[in-house]
C-alpha positions in Angstrom: 83.2 -117.9 178.1 81.3 -114.7 178.7 80.1 -114.1 175.1 77.2 -116.2 174.2 75.4 -115.4 170.9 72.2 -113.4 171.7 70.0 -115.6 169.5 70.9 -118.7 171.6 69.6 -117.2 174.8 66.3 -118.7 176.1 64.3 -115.5 175.6 65.3 -115.4 171.9 64.9 -119.1 171.4 61.2 -118.6 172.5 60.9 -116.0 169.8 62.0 -118.6 167.2 65.7 -118.0 166.8 67.8 -121.1 166.5 71.3 -122.3 166.3 72.4 -121.9 162.7 70.6 -118.6 162.2 73.8 -116.6 162.6 76.7 -118.8 161.6 79.4 -116.1 162.0 78.3 -115.3 165.6 78.4 -119.0 166.4 81.8 -119.4 164.8 83.1 -116.6 166.9 81.5 -118.2 170.0 83.2 -121.5 169.4 86.7 -119.9 168.9 86.8 -117.0 171.4 88.3 -117.2 174.8 87.8 -114.9 177.8 90.7 -114.2 180.1 90.3 -113.1 183.7 90.7 -109.4 184.0 89.7 -107.4 187.0 91.1 -104.8 189.4 92.1 -107.3 192.2 94.0 -109.6 189.9 97.3 -110.3 191.7 100.7 -110.8 190.0 100.6 -114.4 191.2 97.2 -114.8 189.5 98.6 -113.3 186.3 101.5 -115.7 186.4 99.2 -118.7 186.8 97.0 -117.5 183.9 100.0 -117.1 181.7 101.4 -120.5 182.6 98.0 -122.1 181.9 97.8 -120.5 178.5 101.3 -121.6 177.7 100.5 -125.2 178.5 97.4 -125.0 176.3 98.8 -123.1 173.4 102.4 -124.3 173.1 
């Protein structure tokens, strides 16, 4: 997962922010999924990603 709520980063934890301070951001963090996406992604890579998602979601 590439999105991590800002308030959970060590720097912000040192400033006093804690888990539970922003429940909607934390809810999104728990439910979001990042998919591989980059210029060099081959068709075979795409097929493997799609098949993996199908196994998980269906």
